[in-house]
Every structure is written in structure tokens, then in C-alpha cells.
Backbone as CSV, one residue per row, in Angstrom:
resi,resn,N_x,N_y,N_z,CA_x,CA_y,CA_z,C_x,C_y,C_z
1,MET,14.612,-78.335,73.363,14.715,-77.258,73.331,15.111,-76.759,72.546
2,ALA,15.086,-75.640,71.841,16.158,-74.624,70.943,16.035,-73.438,70.892
3,ILE,17.318,-72.850,70.664,17.230,-71.058,71.261,17.803,-70.876,69.647
4,GLU,16.723,-69.717,69.219,16.846,-69.407,67.707,18.822,-68.597,67.108
5,GLN,19.043,-69.496,66.347,20.534,-68.857,66.256,20.402,-68.167,64.721
6,ARG,20.894,-66.628,64.805,20.758,-66.258,63.782,22.003,-66.584,62.677
7,ALA,21.774,-66.158,61.515,22.371,-66.251,60.618,23.053,-65.287,60.198
8,VAL,24.743,-64.902,59.952,25.094,-64.108,59.828,26.327,-64.074,58.863
9,LEU,25.534,-63.357,57.544,26.289,-63.502,56.096,27.551,-62.795,55.896
10,SER,28.346,-62.364,56.718,29.597,-61.749,56.613,30.061,-62.408,57.946
11,LEU,31.512,-62.717,57.231,32.226,-62.996,58.470,33.047,-61.991,59.176
12,CYS,33.247,-61.957,60.345,33.793,-61.434,61.357,35.830,-61.324,61.022
13,PHE,36.418,-60.571,61.271,37.633,-60.721,61.532,38.226,-60.562,63.107
14,VAL,38.095,-61.151,63.371,39.081,-61.114,64.956,40.397,-61.685,64.876
15,VAL,41.131,-60.834,65.926,42.608,-61.457,66.412,42.915,-61.240,67.253
16,PHE,43.478,-62.195,68.052,43.668,-62.362,69.468,44.966,-61.990,69.431
17,VAL,45.443,-61.259,70.368,46.879,-60.650,70.269,47.609,-61.125,72.218
18,SER,46.102,-61.136,72.929,46.577,-61.164,74.171,47.188,-62.510,74.640
19,GLY,48.443,-62.467,75.552,48.701,-63.416,75.275,49.309,-64.434,74.557
20,CYS,49.696,-63.818,72.977,50.123,-64.954,72.445,51.892,-64.396,71.671
21,SER,52.703,-65.072,71.741,54.092,-64.629,71.788,53.911,-64.046,70.345
22,THR,54.910,-63.206,69.722,54.853,-61.993,68.964,55.209,-63.056,67.210
23,HIS,55.668,-64.125,67.176,55.475,-64.684,66.162,54.218,-65.459,65.796
24,LEU,53.670,-65.982,66.568,51.843,-66.516,66.742,51.249,-64.888,66.377
25,ALA,51.096,-63.980,66.709,50.356,-62.609,66.887,50.829,-62.689,65.548
26,THR,52.152,-62.728,64.847,52.244,-62.113,63.121,51.464,-62.635,62.252
27,GLY,51.342,-64.032,62.525,50.913,-65.144,61.703,49.590,-65.126,61.653
28,THR,49.036,-64.825,63.219,47.106,-64.812,63.004,47.102,-63.447,62.456
29,ASP,47.976,-62.503,63.070,47.262,-61.283,62.010,47.299,-61.009,60.912
30,MET,48.486,-61.901,60.080,48.586,-61.915,58.671,47.287,-62.821,58.298
31,ALA,46.712,-63.496,58.557,45.714,-64.759,58.459,44.656,-63.959,58.013
32,ALA,44.245,-63.438,59.413,42.902,-62.201,60.147,42.409,-61.083,58.582
33,HIS,44.282,-61.030,57.903,44.082,-59.631,56.787,43.991,-60.649,55.697
34,ARG,44.479,-61.676,55.074,44.253,-62.794,54.100,42.862,-62.425,53.883
35,SER,42.706,-62.241,52.018,41.416,-62.648,51.923,40.214,-63.263,51.504
36,ASN,39.184,-63.134,51.953,38.171,-64.592,52.846,37.450,-65.060,51.774
37,PRO,38.145,-66.428,51.462,37.756,-67.536,50.243,36.052,-67.522,49.744
38,MET,35.420,-67.478,51.320,34.284,-67.245,50.654,33.703,-65.801,50.008
39,PHE,34.745,-64.582,49.524,34.135,-63.611,49.060,35.326,-63.453,47.627
40,SER,35.631,-64.515,47.533,36.234,-64.859,46.426,35.242,-65.091,45.171
41,ALA,35.693,-65.306,43.886,35.183,-65.506,42.582,33.969,-67.101,42.747
42,HIS,32.878,-66.680,42.089,31.831,-67.785,42.359,32.484,-68.711,42.528
43,TYR,32.243,-69.793,43.728,31.998,-71.303,44.054,32.068,-71.918,42.998
44,SER,31.096,-71.607,42.012,30.758,-73.023,40.695,32.275,-73.112,39.733
45,GLU,32.902,-71.969,39.817,34.252,-72.200,39.362,34.950,-73.775,39.834
46,ASP,35.166,-73.954,40.415,35.456,-75.340,41.435,34.746,-76.600,41.575
47,ALA,33.925,-76.232,40.627,32.928,-77.578,40.500,33.660,-78.803,39.849
48,ASP,34.407,-78.264,39.056,35.292,-79.575,38.447,37.022,-79.459,38.620
49,ALA,37.092,-79.192,40.078,38.493,-78.457,40.200,38.940,-80.222,40.910
50,PRO,40.202,-80.690,40.652,40.095,-82.407,41.342,40.476,-81.903,42.593
51,PHE,40.494,-83.089,43.582,40.359,-82.754,45.183,41.661,-82.806,45.260
52,VAL,42.035,-82.013,46.428,44.017,-81.591,47.039,44.067,-83.331,48.025
53,MET,44.877,-84.587,47.558,44.912,-85.506,48.058,46.111,-85.356,49.205
54,GLN,46.935,-84.795,49.270,47.912,-84.308,50.488,47.934,-83.277,51.279
55,PRO,48.294,-83.331,52.393,47.944,-82.042,53.429,48.897,-80.882,52.721
56,LYS,48.418,-79.882,53.071,49.437,-78.456,52.290,50.186,-78.302,53.605
57,THR,51.844,-77.762,53.237,52.563,-77.827,53.964,52.314,-76.857,54.843
58,ALA,53.135,-76.257,56.141,53.159,-75.031,56.911,53.716,-73.926,55.925
59,THR,53.023,-72.935,56.679,53.043,-71.695,55.902,53.956,-71.006,56.200
60,PRO,54.796,-69.508,55.619,55.574,-68.882,56.473,55.300,-68.298,57.147
61,ASN,56.164,-67.986,58.605,55.436,-66.997,59.673,54.400,-67.443,60.725
62,GLY,54.451,-68.643,60.670,54.065,-69.505,61.844,52.200,-69.178,61.369
63,ALA,51.918,-68.888,60.797,50.237,-69.257,60.190,49.946,-70.078,60.366
64,ARG,48.467,-70.107,61.356,47.614,-71.326,61.614,47.243,-71.958,60.769
65,GLN,47.015,-72.939,60.449,46.276,-73.369,59.717,45.319,-74.861,60.165
66,ALA,44.387,-75.189,59.060,43.239,-75.795,59.794,44.365,-77.813,59.323
67,ASN,43.866,-78.687,60.324,44.241,-79.979,59.766,43.169,-80.875,58.940
68,PHE,43.378,-80.949,58.143,42.935,-82.137,57.112,43.486,-83.340,57.596
69,ALA,44.192,-83.448,57.924,45.217,-85.133,57.705,45.536,-85.625,55.921
70,SER,44.979,-86.684,56.065,44.364,-87.061,54.876,43.389,-87.099,54.153
71,GLU,42.444,-86.373,54.652,41.061,-86.414,53.606,40.768,-85.193,52.679
72,ARG,40.380,-85.680,51.937,40.069,-85.289,50.452,39.008,-84.098,50.766
73,ALA,39.643,-82.659,49.954,38.895,-81.820,50.341,39.252,-80.655,48.735
74,SER,38.574,-79.953,48.777,38.801,-78.741,47.249,39.721,-77.720,48.072
75,HIS,40.183,-76.781,47.047,41.175,-76.276,47.161,40.324,-74.816,48.167
76,ARG,39.017,-74.477,47.357,38.501,-73.404,48.363,37.870,-73.802,49.513
77,THR,38.000,-75.102,49.769,37.560,-75.375,51.247,38.426,-75.265,52.387
78,ARG,39.994,-75.905,51.510,41.119,-75.781,52.610,41.749,-74.568,52.827
79,ASP,41.102,-73.294,51.740,41.389,-71.844,51.727,40.351,-71.535,52.929
80,LEU,39.001,-71.809,52.841,38.116,-71.213,53.755,38.931,-71.850,55.443
81,ALA,39.262,-73.302,55.579,39.088,-73.903,57.239,40.300,-73.376,57.799
82,ASP,41.561,-72.840,56.619,42.912,-72.196,56.861,42.508,-70.497,57.308
83,TRP,41.681,-69.789,56.470,41.153,-68.882,56.938,40.341,-68.589,58.791
84,VAL,39.640,-69.959,58.565,38.897,-69.818,59.796,39.634,-69.562,61.210
85,VAL,41.226,-71.169,61.219,41.705,-71.096,61.791,42.920,-69.935,62.135
86,GLY,43.571,-69.822,61.342,44.094,-68.436,61.161,43.531,-66.865,61.986
87,SER,42.245,-66.722,61.558,41.443,-65.407,61.843,41.228,-65.902,63.211
88,ARG,40.989,-67.156,63.780,40.083,-67.311,64.832,38.587,-67.093,64.620
89,ASP,38.104,-67.508,63.634,36.659,-66.427,63.125,35.721,-67.227,63.841
90,ASN,36.255,-68.913,63.831,35.048,-69.554,64.841,35.071,-69.449,66.344
91,LEU,35.628,-67.889,66.924,35.775,-67.419,68.275,35.546,-68.935,69.465
92,ASP,36.596,-69.862,69.616,36.816,-70.742,69.790,35.945,-71.907,70.066
93,MET,35.133,-72.039,69.286,34.349,-72.974,69.126,34.270,-73.960,67.972
94,PRO,33.607,-75.138,68.119,33.918,-76.133,66.872,33.311,-75.526,66.005
95,PHE,33.801,-75.683,64.189,33.065,-75.508,63.228,33.146,-76.358,62.175
96,ALA,32.347,-76.388,60.987,32.142,-77.064,60.322,31.981,-76.319,58.554
97,ILE,32.056,-77.122,57.786,32.249,-76.529,56.380,31.539,-77.111,56.009
98,VAL,30.184,-76.554,54.924,29.606,-77.268,54.253,29.842,-77.387,52.922
99,ASP,30.753,-78.153,51.822,31.112,-77.875,50.528,29.905,-78.250,49.467
100,LYS,29.071,-77.298,48.998,27.517,-77.671,48.494,28.243,-78.159,47.020
101,VAL,29.203,-77.672,46.072,29.373,-77.823,45.155,29.401,-79.366,44.511
102,ASN,30.534,-79.860,45.926,31.091,-81.661,46.161,29.834,-81.722,46.852
103,ALA,29.553,-81.295,47.601,28.194,-82.258,48.947,28.854,-83.114,49.976
104,LYS,29.790,-81.914,50.648,30.231,-82.917,51.292,30.433,-81.688,52.952
105,VAL,30.587,-82.702,54.127,31.113,-81.801,55.374,31.985,-81.704,55.645
106,TYR,32.678,-81.010,56.313,33.914,-81.166,57.311,33.499,-80.457,58.665
107,VAL,33.302,-81.647,59.764,33.722,-80.987,60.760,34.938,-80.846,61.593
108,PHE,35.323,-79.927,62.431,36.344,-79.647,63.235,36.033,-79.065,64.840
109,ASP,37.175,-79.384,65.715,37.259,-79.202,66.865,37.384,-77.340,67.118
110,VAL,37.850,-76.961,67.939,38.042,-75.292,68.157,39.393,-75.239,67.462
111,ASP,40.282,-75.979,67.819,41.723,-75.867,67.145,41.823,-75.818,65.828
112,GLY,40.852,-76.138,64.901,40.937,-76.938,63.174,41.449,-77.995,63.494
113,LYS,41.598,-79.158,64.191,41.294,-80.527,63.221,40.647,-81.056,63.115
114,LEU,40.362,-82.094,62.083,39.318,-82.099,61.497,38.932,-83.428,62.186
115,GLN,37.448,-83.672,62.819,36.821,-84.687,63.167,36.562,-85.832,62.404
116,GLY,36.375,-85.364,60.914,35.078,-86.275,60.193,35.281,-85.657,59.080
117,ALA,35.120,-86.176,57.963,34.167,-85.611,57.061,33.316,-86.605,56.207
118,ALA,32.282,-86.588,55.365,31.402,-86.942,55.372,30.232,-86.648,53.726
119,PRO,29.952,-87.210,52.851,29.313,-87.001,51.908,27.675,-86.188,52.557
120,ALA,27.184,-85.276,52.146,25.481,-84.688,52.217,24.651,-84.621,50.709
121,LEU,23.737,-84.711,51.718,22.309,-84.351,50.656,22.164,-82.849,51.060
122,LEU,21.705,-82.156,49.852,21.395,-80.455,50.449,20.278,-80.375,49.283
123,GLY,19.627,-78.928,49.390,18.563,-78.487,48.714,18.640,-78.779,47.508
124,LEU,17.154,-79.133,46.528,17.226,-79.693,45.729,17.618,-78.702,44.496
125,ALA,17.701,-77.052,44.701,17.918,-76.545,44.163,18.850,-75.680,44.052
126,PRO,19.663,-75.556,43.337,21.117,-74.329,43.395,20.555,-72.758,43.447
127,GLY,21.312,-72.883,44.306,21.191,-71.224,44.961,21.347,-70.751,46.457
128,ASP,21.844,-69.584,46.865,22.472,-69.677,47.949,21.621,-68.713,48.390
129,ASP,20.305,-68.220,48.641,19.483,-67.535,49.605,18.120,-68.222,49.754
130,VAL,17.374,-68.001,50.485,15.820,-68.771,50.965,14.937,-67.277,50.491
131,ALA,14.045,-67.890,49.781,13.165,-67.182,49.055,12.171,-66.973,50.359
132,PRO,11.635,-65.388,50.372,10.778,-64.771,51.154,9.559,-65.319,51.428
133,GLY,9.301,-65.393,52.463,7.704,-65.669,53.279,7.778,-67.837,52.768
134,LEU,9.186,-68.164,52.898,8.260,-70.007,53.096,8.496,-70.508,53.994
135,ASN,8.252,-69.755,55.269,8.744,-70.111,56.772,6.627,-70.111,56.820
136,ASP,5.803,-69.374,55.724,4.468,-69.068,55.768,3.896,-70.449,55.465
137,ILE,4.328,-70.826,54.477,3.826,-72.428,54.055,4.442,-73.745,54.415
138,PRO,2.965,-74.369,54.059,3.736,-75.825,54.215,4.946,-76.276,53.436
139,MET,5.833,-77.077,54.301,7.116,-77.870,53.604,6.746,-78.122,52.295
140,ALA,5.833,-78.997,52.159,5.476,-79.570,51.188,4.896,-78.992,50.024
141,GLN,4.377,-77.717,50.402,4.097,-76.610,48.819,5.480,-75.908,48.516
142,ILE,6.778,-75.847,48.825,7.657,-75.249,48.827,7.964,-75.466,47.047
143,PRO,7.564,-75.175,46.187,8.172,-74.769,45.402,9.503,-75.745,44.313
144,PRO,9.555,-76.282,43.871,10.658,-76.831,43.530,12.337,-75.980,43.209
145,SER,11.769,-75.195,42.585,12.890,-73.725,42.514,13.323,-73.375,43.658
146,GLU,12.703,-73.422,44.464,13.130,-72.304,46.170,13.388,-73.444,47.436
147,ARG,13.534,-74.833,46.678,14.034,-75.386,48.001,15.929,-75.511,47.924
148,THR,16.030,-74.717,48.974,18.132,-74.557,48.629,18.295,-74.614,49.963
149,THR,19.831,-74.836,49.626,20.644,-74.037,51.062,21.140,-73.444,50.999
150,PRO,20.796,-72.312,52.061,21.842,-71.204,52.067,23.008,-71.053,52.550
151,ALA,23.756,-70.546,52.124,24.839,-69.884,52.068,25.286,-69.056,53.007
152,GLY,26.540,-68.907,53.883,26.971,-67.972,55.223,27.290,-68.598,55.749
153,ARG,27.743,-67.756,57.019,28.426,-68.033,58.187,27.100,-68.248,59.349
154,PHE,26.762,-69.292,60.106,26.204,-69.755,61.024,26.335,-69.867,62.092
155,VAL,25.859,-69.109,63.447,26.309,-69.731,64.656,24.879,-71.089,64.923
156,ALA,25.994,-72.238,65.216,24.933,-73.128,65.314,24.610,-73.957,66.385
157,ALA,23.767,-74.993,66.547,23.791,-75.297,68.132,22.900,-76.454,67.879
158,MET,22.514,-77.513,68.806,22.498,-79.047,68.845,20.625,-78.504,69.337
159,GLY,20.075,-79.253,69.036,18.395,-79.230,69.359,17.351,-80.359,68.782
160,ARG,16.158,-80.353,68.472,15.213,-80.988,68.696,14.394,-81.068,67.548
161,ASN,13.887,-81.902,66.378,12.887,-81.313,65.754,11.265,-81.477,66.377
162,SER,10.534,-81.496,65.110,8.742,-81.448,66.088,8.851,-82.699,66.431
163,ARG,9.617,-84.268,66.130,9.192,-85.165,66.443,10.464,-85.677,67.294
164,GLY,10.749,-84.574,68.031,12.208,-84.903,68.934,13.498,-85.943,68.900
165,LYS,13.341,-85.370,67.394,15.016,-85.835,67.178,15.936,-84.950,67.128
166,ASP,17.352,-85.654,67.865,18.205,-84.797,67.665,18.695,-84.028,66.233
167,ILE,18.734,-82.969,66.480,19.299,-82.071,65.002,20.173,-81.129,65.459
168,LEU,21.014,-80.674,64.432,22.045,-79.735,64.223,21.141,-78.092,63.862
169,TRP,20.922,-77.284,64.781,20.196,-76.014,63.920,21.175,-75.151,63.337
170,VAL,20.925,-75.007,62.210,22.077,-73.930,61.497,21.465,-72.728,60.590
171,ASP,20.789,-72.931,60.435,19.751,-71.872,60.216,18.423,-71.808,60.708
172,TYR,17.767,-71.051,62.281,16.723,-71.863,63.058,15.692,-70.910,62.421
173,LYS,16.213,-69.410,62.200,15.116,-68.934,61.357,14.073,-69.004,60.295
174,ASN,15.227,-69.827,59.116,14.670,-70.488,58.457,14.590,-72.249,58.207
175,ALA,14.379,-72.544,59.268,13.790,-73.973,59.280,15.038,-74.894,58.472
176,ILE,16.549,-74.514,58.437,17.431,-75.038,58.300,18.262,-75.801,59.009
177,SER,18.596,-77.196,59.083,19.062,-77.682,59.956,20.409,-79.107,59.261
178,MET,20.937,-79.063,60.213,21.589,-80.626,59.577,21.259,-82.026,60.440
179,HIS,20.790,-82.742,59.919,20.289,-83.871,60.923,20.459,-85.083,59.911
180,PRO,20.597,-86.299,60.578,20.744,-87.930,59.981,19.795,-87.789,58.484
181,VAL,20.463,-88.244,57.683,19.350,-88.586,56.122,17.683,-89.387,56.884
182,ILE,17.332,-88.632,55.958,15.940,-89.088,55.886,15.562,-90.007,55.012
183,THR,14.566,-91.120,55.310,14.685,-92.250,54.705,13.678,-92.795,54.695
184,THR,12.408,-92.076,55.112,10.830,-92.580,55.083,10.428,-92.465,53.857
185,ARG,11.159,-92.386,53.002,10.292,-91.575,51.591,11.114,-92.579,50.887
186,PRO,10.749,-94.044,50.292,12.165,-94.842,49.377,12.403,-94.534,48.352
187,GLU,11.108,-93.666,47.283,11.150,-93.655,46.419,12.311,-92.563,45.738
188,GLN,12.675,-91.544,47.022,14.092,-90.483,46.635,15.149,-91.310,47.023
189,ARG,15.051,-92.727,47.503,16.735,-93.261,47.293,17.952,-92.307,48.028
190,ARG,17.446,-91.559,49.513,18.426,-90.880,49.658,19.833,-91.484,50.258
191,ALA,19.534,-92.464,50.912,20.731,-92.948,51.460,21.379,-93.633,50.526
192,GLN,21.059,-94.252,49.152,21.745,-94.656,48.141,22.694,-93.343,47.405
193,ARG,22.091,-92.469,47.446,22.531,-91.235,47.169,24.012,-90.882,47.735
194,LEU,23.810,-90.927,48.930,24.569,-90.546,49.742,26.018,-91.874,49.666
195,ALA,25.566,-92.615,49.177,26.670,-93.633,48.687,27.075,-93.248,47.504
196,THR,26.599,-92.831,46.796,27.858,-93.053,45.295,28.645,-91.687,45.070
197,PRO,29.804,-92.117,44.869,30.952,-91.364,44.749,30.885,-89.690,44.185
198,SER,29.758,-89.316,43.119,29.215,-88.536,42.668,28.370,-87.160,43.410
199,PRO,29.100,-86.397,42.991,28.095,-84.830,44.214,26.781,-84.739,43.199
200,LEU,26.162,-85.453,41.764,25.483,-84.737,41.204,24.379,-85.176,41.205
201,ASP,23.835,-86.076,42.051,22.590,-87.207,42.752,22.297,-86.516,43.820
202,ASN,23.412,-85.616,44.679,23.369,-85.288,46.077,21.777,-83.880,46.426
203,ARG,21.005,-83.697,45.548,20.259,-82.488,45.658,18.827,-83.098,45.691
204,ILE,18.161,-82.970,46.318,17.264,-83.789,47.288,16.276,-83.248,48.140
205,SER,16.692,-82.752,49.134,16.346,-81.829,49.846,14.999,-80.635,50.042
206,TYR,14.607,-80.173,51.002,13.733,-79.078,51.078,14.969,-77.893,51.521
207,GLY,16.202,-77.959,51.450,16.782,-77.550,51.810,18.260,-77.746,53.319
208,CYS,17.314,-78.705,54.079,18.502,-79.183,54.806,19.425,-79.591,54.402
209,ILE,20.487,-79.919,55.361,21.403,-80.826,55.168,21.502,-82.355,55.851
210,ASN,21.170,-83.647,54.876,21.473,-84.753,55.045,22.801,-85.250,55.522
211,VAL,22.811,-85.903,56.487,24.180,-86.769,56.237,24.429,-87.971,56.854
212,PRO,24.974,-89.147,56.493,24.892,-90.230,56.890,24.929,-90.505,58.753
213,VAL,23.754,-91.542,58.907,23.653,-91.315,60.301,24.191,-91.793,61.398
214,ASP,25.590,-92.353,61.036,26.904,-92.864,62.000,27.385,-91.515,61.830
215,PHE,27.888,-90.724,60.963,28.226,-89.476,61.027,27.852,-88.828,61.841
216,PHE,26.573,-88.630,61.970,25.637,-87.809,62.662,26.047,-88.007,63.915
217,LYS,25.538,-88.934,64.620,25.800,-89.988,66.045,27.380,-89.708,66.262
218,ASP,28.616,-90.028,65.791,29.594,-89.924,66.072,30.195,-89.003,66.102
219,VAL,29.992,-87.947,64.768,31.070,-87.182,64.892,29.986,-85.265,65.141
220,VAL,29.391,-85.176,64.312,28.708,-84.127,64.402,27.611,-83.886,65.910
221,TYR,27.025,-85.071,66.554,26.332,-84.812,67.967,27.285,-84.626,68.865
222,GLY,28.752,-85.495,68.368,29.646,-85.928,69.666,30.470,-84.721,69.352
223,VAL,30.804,-83.738,68.424,31.384,-82.164,68.550,30.516,-81.233,69.015
224,PHE,29.411,-81.144,68.626,28.394,-80.125,68.991,27.659,-80.030,69.976
225,SER,27.638,-81.685,70.544,26.789,-81.194,72.077,27.107,-80.532,73.196
226,GLY,26.515,-79.658,74.015,27.130,-79.542,74.598,27.739,-77.619,74.669
227,THR,27.870,-77.357,73.433,28.232,-76.297,72.977,27.906,-75.713,72.039
228,SER,27.462,-74.148,71.591,27.448,-73.974,70.556,28.525,-73.853,69.693
229,GLY,28.355,-73.977,68.014,29.397,-73.963,67.244,29.164,-72.984,66.104
230,VAL,30.376,-73.353,64.670,30.093,-72.159,63.783,29.684,-72.798,62.424
231,VAL,29.030,-72.906,61.537,28.843,-73.723,60.164,28.757,-72.527,59.125
232,TYR,29.665,-72.824,58.884,30.254,-72.282,57.282,29.510,-72.844,55.934
233,VAL,28.506,-72.330,54.862,27.891,-72.980,54.155,28.684,-72.229,52.593
234,MET,29.475,-72.932,52.026,29.970,-72.300,50.969,28.932,-72.109,49.935
235,PRO,29.274,-70.659,49.404,28.113,-70.582,48.302,28.783,-71.013,46.915
236,GLU,27.284,-71.080,46.233,27.521,-72.374,45.207,27.321,-71.109,43.750
237,THR,26.441,-70.119,43.738,26.019,-69.111,42.282,26.396,-68.015,42.841
238,ARG,26.594,-66.993,43.893,26.578,-65.717,43.590,28.067,-65.896,45.288
239,ARG,28.519,-64.827,45.076,29.199,-64.457,46.395,28.720,-63.607,47.544
240,VAL,29.107,-64.368,48.924,28.498,-64.438,50.608,28.077,-62.893,50.041
241,GLY,27.018,-62.026,50.210,27.293,-60.661,50.680,26.905,-59.806,49.480
242,SER,27.117,-60.542,48.381,26.481,-59.425,47.086,25.363,-59.667,47.324
243,SER,24.696,-58.825,46.406,23.497,-58.274,45.830,22.718,-58.953,45.079
244,SER,23.077,-59.699,44.181,22.601,-60.564,43.113,22.421,-61.873,43.350
């Protein structure tokens, strides 16, 4: 059973002040008004940036931050995670960030503590939008140039596909989900692509987000089962909300 979850391509700014100390409210307010990383310069600029190895130190004024522990992540990914936690844009729901440029998924609990990270397979074609009319044609007939993973903020929920397999619906309207890696076509070498250290061979799907089987079972299902969540898919070719 799956309930349609609508994609929202603009991040809302939410500030909770009721019941918070003055110090916490000030830090949250600062984070909420900080520039949203998903609206900054084209994400492709981050492609060659080295990963951040060490956790960031605490910010002034008690601003809340995501906790990556020792996990590596790009600066843009860290900035977005900190913004989500500081502004509480996740609305007390677990959330995930999909870094398309580096082909990696990060899953957090409601407080922004990292629960796990893993490589991901993404849409074959670079791009941040779903072409109009794709739902009207069989998946196998989707042109390679239109097999994209859409960017944006999505309210997500666990569901099942047509074969009864557990998946995380990301963009239900456009049939985009996060699911265990598909290995029914050996010539695509999907499992091998996930195992390589480079993200350059991780573009193979029709748009869905493929993750390792154990990661889906232990992290994605474990975190999102029984609750809605938010999935942030970072853009790679344009700014979210732009017209071009």
C-alpha cells in the first residue's frame, strides 16, 4: 500500500521557538535564515572538491548541526545537512540526503545524527528534472537522455513496488524510489558499480536510487519504517527552483 507523496522543490524555513531556551532559539533562527545550500551555485562545481575527513566543530551561538561522526562528505552535503538540522526543515522526521555528484546517500535520524551512508546508483543521464509525459510510456522506452534522477525536497514513505518488494517512495508521482540494487541484468554490473570507489560509473538506472541490499535493509528500512521522512536530492546541473 502506498500513498502518493508529492515532491516539493522549494525548502521551507521553519523556526520552532516555543519551549526552547533563548540560546537555542537564537541559534535555530540564525540557521533558518542562513542561505539554503540547495539554492547556491551550480552543484557541479562540487564534483572535484575533496571530501571532508573530519567532523566540523561547533558553530557560534549554539547553532544546531548534523552529526556525521567520522563519515566523509562533500562540503555542500555537510552544509545542507547542517541547514536542515538548524532550521528544522525535516519537521522532526528522519531524513536522507542524496549527493548525486558523488553518488552517495546519507541517512539521518530526526535529530540529524547519521545512521548510515552508502554509494548509490542513479539515473543514467545527468539532469535534475523529469521530462513531461514519461509516465505515459513503458519504462523500457524511456530515452537514455531522459533517464534522470530528479532533484528537490521530497516527503518520502516506505511502500512496495509492483512485485511486492519494499521500497522507499521518493517521488511517487514520477515513480522514483530508493530500493535495493537491481541485479537481474548481469550485463549492467550494478553491484560491481556500487563497489568501485569512483562515482563515474554509478549512472545506470532509469531514475531510481539503487543502494546496497544490506544498507537498504539495515539503515533505510530501519529508519523510515513506520514513519514519513524527507529526502533531499541535491541538484547537479542547475539550481533548485530555477527556470532553466
